C-alpha positions in Angstrom: -4.6 -17.2 -17.2 -6.9 -16.3 -14.3 -7.0 -12.7 -12.9 -5.2 -14.0 -9.7 -2.3 -15.7 -11.3 1.2 -14.3 -11.7 3.3 -15.7 -14.7 5.4 -18.4 -13.8 8.3 -16.6 -15.4 8.4 -12.7 -15.0 10.5 -11.2 -17.6 12.8 -8.2 -16.6 14.5 -5.6 -18.4 18.1 -5.0 -17.3 20.0 -1.7 -17.9 23.9 -2.4 -17.6 25.8 0.9 -17.7 29.0 2.6 -16.9 29.3 6.4 -16.6 32.2 8.7 -16.9 33.6 10.1 -13.8 33.2 13.6 -14.7 31.0 15.8 -15.0 29.6 14.9 -11.7 26.2 16.5 -12.8 25.8 14.0 -15.6 25.9 11.1 -13.1 23.3 12.8 -10.8 21.0 13.4 -14.2 21.2 9.8 -15.0 20.3 8.8 -11.3 17.4 11.1 -11.4 16.2 9.7 -14.7 16.3 6.2 -13.4 14.3 7.2 -10.3 11.8 9.0 -12.6 11.1 5.8 -14.4 10.8 3.6 -11.6 14.0 1.4 -12.0 15.6 -0.3 -9.2 19.2 -1.2 -8.5 19.9 -5.0 -8.5 23.6 -4.2 -8.6 25.6 -1.1 -8.4 25.5 -0.4 -12.3 22.7 -2.7 -13.0 19.0 -1.5 -12.9 15.9 -3.3 -13.6 12.3 -2.7 -14.7 9.6 -5.2 -15.6 9.4 -6.2 -19.3 7.0 -4.4 -21.2 6.7 -2.0 -24.4 6.7 1.2 -22.4 9.5 0.2 -19.9 11.8 -0.8 -22.7 11.2 2.4 -24.6 12.3 4.2 -21.3 15.4 2.3 -20.9 16.2 2.8 -24.8 16.0 6.6 -24.3 18.1 6.5 -21.2 20.7 4.2 -23.0 20.8 6.9 -25.7 21.4 9.6 -23.1 24.3 7.8 -21.4 26.1 7.0 -24.9 25.7 10.5 -25.9 27.1 11.7 -22.5 30.3 9.6 -22.9 29.2 6.4 -20.9 28.6 2.8 -21.9 25.3 1.0 -21.6 23.3 -2.0 -23.0 19.9 -3.1 -22.5 18.8 -6.8 -22.1 15.6 -8.8 -21.4 16.3 -11.6 -18.8 14.8 -14.0 -16.3 16.0 -14.5 -12.7 17.3 -17.8 -12.1 19.4 -17.7 -9.0 20.8 -15.1 -6.5 17.5 -13.0 -6.6 14.1 -14.4 -7.0 11.0 -12.8 -8.8 9.3 -12.1 -5.6 12.5 -10.4 -4.1 12.7 -8.3 -7.3 9.1 -7.4 -7.0 9.7 -6.6 -3.2 12.6 -4.1 -4.0 10.1 -2.3 -6.4 7.4 -2.2 -3.8 10.0 -0.9 -1.0 10.9 2.0 -3.3 7.4 3.0 -4.1 6.5 2.6 -0.5 9.2 5.2 0.3 7.8 7.5 -2.1 4.1 7.1 -0.8 5.4 7.4 3.0 6.9 11.0 2.0 3.5 12.0 0.5 1.9 10.6 3.6 4.0 12.8 5.9 3.4 15.8 3.8 -0.4 15.2 3.8 -0.6 14.9 7.6 1.4 18.0 8.1 -1.0 19.8 5.5 -3.8 18.5 7.3 -2.6 19.9 10.9 -2.0 23.3 9.1 -5.5 23.3 7.5 -7.1 22.7 10.7 -5.2 25.9 12.1 -5.9 27.9 9.0 -8.2 30.9 9.6 -7.8 33.1 6.6 -8.9 32.6 3.0 -5.3 32.9 2.0 -4.4 29.9 4.1 -7.0 27.9 2.8 -6.2 28.6 -0.6 -2.7 27.6 -0.2 -3.9 24.3 1.4 -6.0 23.6 -1.5 -3.0 24.3 -4.0 -0.6 22.0 -1.8 -3.4 19.4 -1.8 -3.5 19.4 -5.7 0.2 19.1 -5.8 0.1 16.0 -3.5 -2.6 14.5 -5.6 -0.4 14.9 -8.7 2.7 13.4 -6.9 0.6 10.3 -6.0 -0.6 10.0 -9.5 3.1 10.2 -10.8 4.2 7.4 -8.2 1.3 5.3 -9.3 2.5 5.3 -13.0 5.7 3.6 -11.9 4.1 1.5 -8.9 4.4 -1.6 -11.1 3.2 -4.2 -8.5 0.7 -2.3 -6.4 2.7 -1.3 -3.3 0.9 -1.1 0.1 1.6 2.5 0.8 -0.6 3.8 -2.1 -3.8 3.1 0.0 -2.7 5.4 3.0 -1.6 8.4 0.6 -4.7 8.1 -1.4 -7.1 7.9 1.5 -5.3 11.0 3.2 -5.4 13.1 0.2 -9.1 12.2 -0.5 -10.0 13.2 3.1 -8.2 16.6 2.7 -10.1 17.1 -0.5 -13.3 16.4 1.3 -12.6 18.9 4.0 -11.4 21.5 1.7 -14.6 21.1 -0.4 -16.7 21.7 2.7 -14.5 24.6 3.7 -14.8 24.0 7.4 -12.1 23.4 9.9 -13.9 21.2 12.0 -15.6 18.8 9.4 -16.0 15.2 10.8 -16.3 12.1 8.8 -19.7 10.9 8.2 -20.2 7.5 10.0 -20.7 4.5 7.7 -24.1 3.2 7.5 -23.6 -0.3 9.2 -24.7 -3.3 7.2 -26.0 -6.5 8.6 -23.6 -9.2 8.9 -26.1 -11.2 7.1 -25.7 -8.9 4.0 -22.2 -9.8 3.8 -22.4 -13.6 4.0 -22.1 -15.9 1.0 -19.8 -13.2 -0.7 -16.3 -13.9 -2.4 -13.8 -11.7 -0.6 -10.9 -10.5 -2.6 -7.5 -8.9 -1.4 -3.9 -8.1 -2.3 -1.3 -10.8 -2.3 1.5 -10.5 0.3 -0.9 -10.1 3.3 0.3 -8.2 6.5 -1.4 -7.1 9.6 -4.4 -5.1 8.1 -5.2 -7.9 5.6 -4.7 -10.6 8.1 -6.9 -8.9 10.6 -9.7 -8.1 8.2 -9.5 -11.8 7.2 -9.8 -13.0 10.7 -12.7 -10.5 11.4 -14.4 -11.9 8.2 -14.2 -15.5 9.0 -14.8 -15.0 12.8 -17.6 -12.6 13.0 -19.1 -12.0 9.5 -19.0 -15.5 7.6 -17.2 -18.5 8.9 -17.3 -20.1 5.5 -16.2 -17.1 3.5 -14.0 -17.6 0.5 -11.0 -15.1 0.4 -8.9 -14.9 -2.5 -5.5 -13.3 -2.8 -4.8 -11.3 -6.1 -2.2 -9.2 -7.7 -2.3 -5.8 -6.2 -2.4 -3.8 -9.5 -4.3 -4.5 -12.7 -6.9 -7.1 -11.2 -10.4 -6.8 -12.6 -13.0 -7.7 -10.0 -15.5 -10.3 -10.9 -19.2 -9.7 -10.2 -20.2 -10.0 -6.7 -16.8 -9.7 -5.2 -16.0 -7.5 -2.3 -12.5 -6.1 -2.5 -10.9 -5.2 0.9 -7.5 -3.2 1.6 -7.3 -2.7 -2.3 -7.0 0.6 -4.1 -10.6 1.3 -5.2 -11.8 -1.4 -3.3 -15.5 -1.6 -1.6 -13.8 -1.7 1.8 -10.4 -0.2 2.1 -8.7 2.8 3.8 -10.9 5.9 4.3 -9.4 9.1 5.8 -6.9 8.1 8.3 -8.7 4.8 9.2 -7.1 1.4 8.2 -9.3 -1.1 6.3 -9.9 -3.1 9.4 -11.6 -0.1 11.2 -13.8 0.6 8.1 -14.7 -3.0 7.8 -15.7 -3.2 11.5 -17.9 0.0 11.1 -19.4 -1.6 7.9 -20.2 -4.8 9.5 -22.0 -3.1 12.4 -19.4 -4.5 14.9 -18.1 -1.0 16.0 -19.9 -1.4 19.5 -17.8 -4.3 20.5 -15.3 -2.6 22.6 -12.8 -5.6 22.5 -12.8 -5.4 18.7 -12.3 -1.7 18.8 -9.2 -2.3 21.0 -8.0 -4.6 18.4 -8.7 -2.0 15.7 -6.6 0.5 17.5 -3.6 -1.8 17.6 -4.0 -2.7 13.8 -4.2 1.0 13.0 -1.1 1.8 15.1 0.8 -1.1 13.3 -0.6 -0.5 9.7 -0.3 3.4 9.6 2.6 3.9 12.1 1.1 7.1 13.2 0.9 6.3 16.9 -2.8 7.6 16.6 -3.8 5.4 19.5 -0.4 4.9 21.3 -1.5 1.5 22.0 1.5 -0.2 24.2 0.5 -3.8 22.6 1.2 -2.6 19.1 5.0 -3.2 19.4 4.6 -6.9 20.4 1.7 -7.6 18.1 3.9 -6.2 15.2 6.7 -8.4 16.0 4.4 -11.5 16.2 2.8 -10.6 12.6 6.1 -9.9 11.3 7.4 -13.3 12.3 4.2 -15.0 10.8 4.9 -13.3 7.6 8.5 -14.1 7.6 7.8 -17.8 8.3 4.8 -18.4 5.8 5.3 -17.1 2.3 1.7 -18.4 1.3 -1.2 -15.9 2.1 -3.5 -18.5 3.6 -0.9 -19.7 5.7 -0.5 -16.4 7.1 -4.0 -15.8 7.7 -4.2 -19.2 9.3 -1.3 -18.5 11.6 -2.6 -15.0 12.2 -6.1 -16.3 13.6 -4.6 -17.5 17.1 -2.9 -14.1 17.5 -6.2 -12.2 17.0 -8.3 -14.7 18.8 -6.0 -14.5 21.9 -5.9 -10.6 21.6 -9.6 -10.3 21.4 -10.2 -12.6 24.3 -7.7 -10.6 26.3 -9.7 -7.4 26.0 -12.9 -9.3 26.6 -11.6 -10.5 30.0 -10.0 -7.2 30.5 -13.3 -5.4 30.1 -15.1 -7.9 32.3 
């Protein structure tokens, strides 16, 4: 099986359980344990995990707790046939982890603001402690991020930026600019990104084929567990060569790396992609809401990644031309 293939039949573990009505704390305890192992509810009393030895052990220990607490439970291995597809089940896991990452992102942004205002050694020491705590939280969520949720990129990049600023011990540290590469250096490469593309990856794919290499090969691979092949360039992937840096989305980073940052129309597009992808209203682009709806429609109507990219091309072509005309 190739690295970019997903098994035809994803196997799932299902925990089917019934808890006693009292004591209430026991129900809360079991709920927290389910959250802690990354299980998601597919029915009110049915929780799922992707099947492997570790997740089976997690469910078996939880089953033991439930039975010892006076409840009933069983664990079974299953494949989904109707009513809920494998893709929909994976989306449930990604949504749950994205919520976890988003909570960390909000705390990281708040901590970044406090760090900028910090003036005493004690305040900086506290910021360092809180950053370490956030780093551990990301690591804990990553363990149960079974399918590589998108939100990890933002969380990781913001915490890395905090760590860099803390290491420099200066309130006004600025990012070092990317050393631009010639677009010629980026031609003839195989580009790799995560399956299930959305605005950042669609925009990057458009930029690659429109401004860097019209004949570029772009492959779509699983977000987690992919081992890159020699010569591949990964974009918008955790540990990728071109991905989120600090508070910049992958499109902004790629724009700088390709030496295209002086194109003001592309910069305007980058600001819109940033506002949609990171949802922080950094640039407050009025066009972001409309473009976000267009891209959401493209993704809803096109399940295949290459189709999404193809349908996204005219969106970004027209947007780019609009800003070129507006600038003129």
